[in-house]
C-alpha positions in Angstrom: 0.0 0.0 0.0 1.3 3.4 -1.0 0.0 6.4 1.1 1.2 10.0 0.6 2.7 11.6 3.7 0.4 14.6 3.0 -2.5 12.3 3.7 -1.0 10.6 6.7 0.2 13.9 8.3 -2.8 16.1 7.4 -3.8 16.5 11.1 -0.2 16.7 12.3 2.5 14.1 13.3 1.3 13.0 16.7 -1.5 10.7 15.4 0.9 9.0 13.0 3.3 8.2 15.9 0.4 6.8 18.0 -1.1 4.8 15.2 1.9 2.6 15.0 1.9 1.6 18.7 -0.2 -1.6 18.3 2.2 -2.8 15.5 5.2 -2.1 17.7 3.8 -3.8 20.7 2.9 -7.0 18.8 6.2 -7.2 16.8 8.8 -9.5 18.3 11.7 -9.0 15.8 12.4 -5.6 14.3 15.0 -5.1 11.6 15.7 -1.5 10.7 18.0 -0.1 8.0 18.7 3.6 7.8 20.9 5.5 5.4 19.9 9.1 6.3 18.7 9.6 9.9 18.8 7.8 13.2 15.9 5.4 13.5 12.9 6.7 15.4 13.2 4.0 18.1 16.7 5.3 19.0 16.1 9.0 18.8 16.6 11.5 21.7 14.1 14.2 22.4 16.3 16.9 21.0 17.1 15.0 17.8 13.5 14.0 17.3 12.3 17.6 17.9 14.7 18.9 15.3 13.9 16.2 12.8 10.1 16.4 13.2 10.3 20.2 13.0 12.1 19.9 9.6 9.4 17.3 8.4 6.6 19.6 9.5 8.1 22.6 7.7 8.9 20.7 4.6 5.6 19.0 4.2 3.6 22.0 5.5 1.7 19.9 8.1 0.0 21.3 11.3 2.7 22.0 13.9 2.2 19.5 16.7 5.9 18.7 17.0 5.9 18.7 20.9 3.1 16.2 21.1 4.6 14.1 18.2 8.0 13.9 19.9 6.3 12.8 23.2 4.4 10.1 21.3 7.5 9.0 19.5 9.5 8.7 22.8 6.6 6.9 24.4 6.4 4.5 21.5 10.1 3.8 21.9 9.6 2.2 25.3 9.2 -1.2 23.4 13.0 -1.2 23.3 13.2 -1.6 27.1 10.1 -3.6 27.7 8.7 -7.0 26.7 10.3 -9.8 24.7 11.2 -7.7 21.5 14.5 -7.9 19.7 15.9 -5.1 17.5 18.6 -5.2 14.8 19.6 -1.8 13.5 21.9 -1.3 10.5 23.0 2.3 9.8 25.1 3.8 7.1 28.1 5.7 8.6 26.6 8.8 6.9 23.8 8.7 9.5 26.4 9.6 12.2 27.7 12.5 10.2 24.4 14.2 9.1 24.0 16.9 11.8 20.4 17.2 12.9 19.5 19.9 15.4 23.0 21.3 15.8 26.2 20.0 17.2 25.0 19.7 20.8 21.8 17.8 19.9 23.8 15.6 17.6 26.4 14.8 20.2 23.6 13.9 22.6 22.0 11.6 20.0 25.3 9.9 19.2 25.9 9.4 22.9 22.5 7.8 23.2 23.4 5.5 20.3 26.4 4.4 22.3 24.3 3.8 25.4 21.7 1.9 23.3 24.3 -0.7 22.2 24.3 -2.0 25.8 20.6 -2.7 25.8 20.2 -6.5 25.9 17.6 -6.7 23.1 19.4 -4.3 20.7 22.1 -4.9 18.1 23.5 -1.8 16.2 25.7 -2.2 13.2 27.3 0.6 11.2 28.3 0.2 7.6 31.6 2.1 7.3 31.9 4.6 4.5 34.0 3.2 1.7 33.1 -0.4 2.4 33.2 -2.4 -0.9 29.7 -3.7 -1.4 27.4 -5.8 -3.6 24.3 -4.2 -2.0 23.8 -0.5 -2.7 22.5 2.1 -0.4 18.7 2.0 -0.4 15.8 3.8 1.2 15.0 3.5 4.9 13.0 0.4 5.7 11.6 -1.4 8.7 10.8 -5.1 8.8 8.2 -6.3 11.3 8.7 -10.0 12.1 8.2 -11.8 8.7 4.9 -10.1 8.0 5.4 -6.6 6.7 7.9 -3.9 5.7 7.5 -0.2 6.0 9.5 1.8 3.4 9.9 5.6 3.8 10.1 7.7 0.6 10.3 11.4 0.4 6.6 11.8 -0.5 5.0 8.6 0.8 5.0 5.6 3.1 4.9 2.2 1.4 3.7 -0.9 3.3 4.8 -4.2 1.8 3.0 -7.4 2.8 3.5 -9.6 -0.3 5.5 -12.6 1.1 8.0 -12.5 -1.9 8.7 -8.8 -1.5 9.0 -9.1 2.3 11.6 -11.9 1.6 13.5 -9.6 -0.7 13.7 -6.9 2.0 14.9 -9.6 4.5 17.5 -10.7 2.0 18.7 -7.1 1.5 18.8 -6.6 5.3 20.9 -9.7 5.7 23.3 -8.5 3.0 23.5 -5.0 4.5 24.1 -6.5 8.0 27.0 -8.5 6.6 28.7 -5.2 5.6 28.3 -3.6 9.0 30.7 -3.6 11.9 29.5 -4.2 15.5 30.8 -3.8 19.0 34.1 -1.9 19.5 34.5 -1.0 15.8 31.0 0.4 15.6 31.5 2.3 18.9 34.8 3.7 17.4 32.8 5.1 14.4 30.2 6.7 16.6 33.0 8.2 18.9 34.8 9.6 15.8 31.6 11.2 14.7 31.2 12.8 18.1 34.8 14.1 18.0 34.2 15.6 14.6 31.5 17.8 16.0 34.2 19.8 17.7 
């Protein structure tokens, strides 16, 4: 299903954040790939505020950023509760795109480092310059084996056809194999913090 952001966000961003709570609560295994921004489940208040402000201004939606950020942070509690598992793969560029200024970005990167210690969370970073067979693609989230959400500039795409979900799962596996984890991933995040000056 293809739905324009304009339609999803016509009454603001808060309802969109809240509408996904049931899906997040019932999903056991999350696989998330991001090439541009820190995934919503790992965002700090400051980073989310800056990002959702940008989204609101770009799309011209009603400004309910404060409520939307609160809803996003509340939704993120699934990372610390229940029997969920999370695998995140980020391109190194995500660490270098400054959202909300240097201070907000440093706080966000610090939270990424802290999140790596959460028992149910795996965070991999694909270093810039890594030779690859799988190209950089759009942000996508895989929920168990049932569905994929793909984020385009103008629309949200929900994929439920088993063959297509399997393709995204294959892409995630390939992208995961390019990533570094543990100490090497922490070193990339720390280097990005240091680069903020």
